[in-house]
C-alpha positions in Angstrom: -9.6 -41.1 -33.0 -7.5 -37.9 -33.6 -6.0 -37.9 -30.6 -4.7 -40.8 -28.0 -7.2 -41.9 -25.7 -7.5 -39.5 -22.3 -5.1 -37.0 -23.4 -5.8 -33.2 -23.0 -7.1 -31.3 -25.6 -4.1 -28.8 -27.1 -6.2 -25.9 -25.7 -6.7 -27.3 -21.9 -2.7 -28.3 -22.2 -1.9 -24.8 -23.5 -4.2 -23.3 -20.8 -2.3 -25.4 -18.4 1.1 -24.5 -19.5 0.1 -20.7 -19.0 -1.1 -21.5 -15.8 2.3 -22.9 -14.4 3.7 -20.4 -16.0 2.0 -17.7 -14.4 1.9 -19.3 -11.0 6.1 -19.3 -11.9 6.3 -15.3 -11.9 3.9 -14.9 -9.3 6.2 -17.0 -6.7 9.1 -15.5 -8.2 7.5 -11.9 -7.1 6.7 -13.1 -3.6 10.0 -14.4 -2.9 11.5 -10.9 -4.9 10.4 -9.3 -2.1 12.9 -10.1 0.4 15.9 -10.8 -2.0 17.6 -10.0 -5.4 17.2 -11.7 -8.6 20.6 -12.8 -8.6 20.4 -14.7 -5.4 17.0 -16.8 -6.1 17.1 -20.1 -7.1 15.3 -22.3 -9.3 14.1 -24.4 -6.8 12.7 -22.0 -4.2 10.3 -21.1 -7.1 9.3 -24.4 -7.9 9.2 -25.3 -4.8 6.7 -22.4 -3.8 4.7 -23.4 -6.6 4.8 -27.0 -5.9 6.5 -28.4 -9.6 9.3 -30.4 -9.9 12.3 -28.3 -10.9 12.6 -29.6 -14.5 9.1 -28.1 -15.1 11.0 -24.6 -14.7 12.7 -25.3 -17.8 9.4 -26.0 -19.7 8.6 -22.5 -19.2 12.2 -20.5 -18.7 15.6 -21.1 -19.6 17.0 -19.8 -16.3 16.3 -17.5 -13.8 17.7 -14.7 -15.9 15.1 -15.3 -18.4 12.3 -15.3 -15.3 13.6 -12.0 -14.6 13.1 -10.7 -18.0 9.4 -12.0 -18.4 9.1 -10.4 -14.7 9.8 -6.5 -16.2 7.8 -7.3 -19.2 5.0 -7.8 -17.2 5.8 -5.0 -14.3 6.3 -2.3 -17.0 4.7 -3.1 -20.4 1.3 -2.4 -18.7 2.7 1.1 -18.2 2.9 2.5 -21.5 -1.2 2.9 -20.8 -0.4 4.3 -18.0 2.0 6.6 -19.4 -0.6 7.1 -22.5 -2.9 8.7 -20.2 -0.4 11.0 -18.3 0.6 12.5 -21.4 -2.8 12.7 -23.2 -4.1 14.7 -20.2 -5.1 18.2 -20.6 -5.8 21.3 -18.5 -3.5 24.1 -17.1 0.2 22.8 -15.6 -1.2 22.1 -11.9 -3.7 20.6 -12.8 -1.3 18.0 -15.2 1.2 17.5 -13.1 -0.7 16.6 -10.0 -2.8 14.1 -12.4 0.8 12.5 -13.3 1.6 12.3 -9.7 -1.3 10.6 -8.6 -0.9 7.9 -11.7 2.3 6.9 -10.5 1.1 6.6 -7.1 -2.1 4.8 -7.9 0.2 2.5 -9.8 2.5 1.6 -6.8 -0.2 1.2 -4.3 -2.0 -1.4 -7.2 1.7 -3.2 -8.4 4.2 -2.8 -5.0 6.0 -6.1 -5.8 6.4 -4.8 -9.5 7.5 -1.7 -8.5 10.2 -2.8 -5.8 11.1 -5.5 -8.2 12.1 -2.7 -10.9 13.2 -0.5 -8.5 16.0 -3.0 -7.0 17.3 -4.8 -10.6 17.4 -1.9 -12.5 20.7 -1.5 -10.8 20.8 -5.2 -10.1 23.3 -7.8 -10.7 21.3 -9.9 -13.6 22.5 -7.5 -16.8 19.8 -9.4 -19.2 17.5 -8.1 -16.7 18.8 -4.5 -16.3 19.1 -4.2 -20.0 15.3 -5.3 -20.5 14.7 -2.3 -17.9 16.9 0.0 -19.8 14.8 -0.7 -22.6 11.4 -0.5 -21.6 13.0 2.4 -20.1 14.0 3.9 -23.1 10.5 3.0 -24.9 9.1 5.2 -22.2 11.1 8.2 -22.9 10.9 7.7 -26.6 7.1 7.9 -26.4 7.6 10.8 -24.3 9.8 12.8 -26.4 7.5 12.1 -29.3 4.7 13.8 -27.2 6.7 16.7 -26.9 7.3 17.0 -30.1 4.0 18.4 -30.9 3.7 20.5 -28.3 4.3 24.6 -28.2 6.2 24.7 -25.4 8.8 22.5 -26.7 8.5 24.0 -30.9 11.9 24.4 -31.7 13.8 21.8 -30.0 16.4 19.7 -31.1 15.9 16.2 -31.0 18.6 15.3 -28.6 17.0 17.7 -26.3 13.6 16.3 -26.4 15.2 13.0 -25.3 17.2 14.5 -22.4 13.9 15.8 -21.1 12.0 13.5 -21.6 14.5 10.9 -19.7 14.3 13.3 -16.9 10.7 12.6 -17.2 11.2 9.1 -16.9 14.0 9.6 -14.1 11.7 11.5 -12.2 8.6 8.8 -12.3 10.8 5.9 -11.5 12.6 7.9 -8.3 8.8 9.2 -7.1 7.7 5.6 -7.7 10.6 4.2 -5.7 10.0 7.1 -2.9 6.4 6.1 -2.8 7.1 2.5 -1.7 9.6 3.4 1.2 7.2 6.1 2.8 4.0 6.1 5.5 3.3 9.7 4.3 2.2 9.5 0.8 1.3 13.1 0.6 4.5 14.8 1.5 5.9 12.5 -1.4 3.3 13.2 -4.4 3.7 17.2 -2.4 7.5 17.0 -3.5 7.0 15.1 -6.2 4.9 17.8 -7.9 7.2 20.7 -6.4 10.1 19.3 -8.9 7.9 18.5 -12.0 6.8 22.3 -11.8 10.6 23.2 -11.5 11.1 20.7 -14.6 8.2 22.7 -16.4 10.1 26.5 -15.3 13.3 25.2 -16.9 11.3 23.8 -19.9 9.9 26.7 -20.7 12.8 29.1 -20.6 15.2 26.3 -22.2 15.7 28.4 -25.8 15.9 31.7 -23.6 
């Protein structure tokens, strides 16, 4: 026999390992609703999952690495949302409203992930701060590349395109954070639309 009697096939073991890893991420995210990553202990996480503390190290070196994985989980899928925002057509009003509604939909779908990013963006774990900063920088690069193809920003320098892109990305994060903390989504989205229109006016006249 090519494997030890009673052992599980490699595919089953890999699936179980992935399931445990995801369970650790999910448990950490729940625990982080009420505390920062710097105060989270790995024993809390493994206790919530029901595995031995030593099992944690089969998946992550420490809670900082777990936090980086949460950043990738929270922001990685946002690239698709961002692409949809950038590809939106129609007049300025429609595009602005569509962008804000996409942000609101994401917050409604993934509130724990958004709260984690909002808290840890300036939190006490350097590796996680850097991971968040890296993802936001990627978003800004994607937005700047899109702006470079649009007539409203024709003739802009690379530096100015990135500055504008970072302004939009910062606004996206600010709006998501505000939506988490409000009971009046309509008020927040209305304000966000007005802010985007103001940014748009500045964009239209930047080279005047």
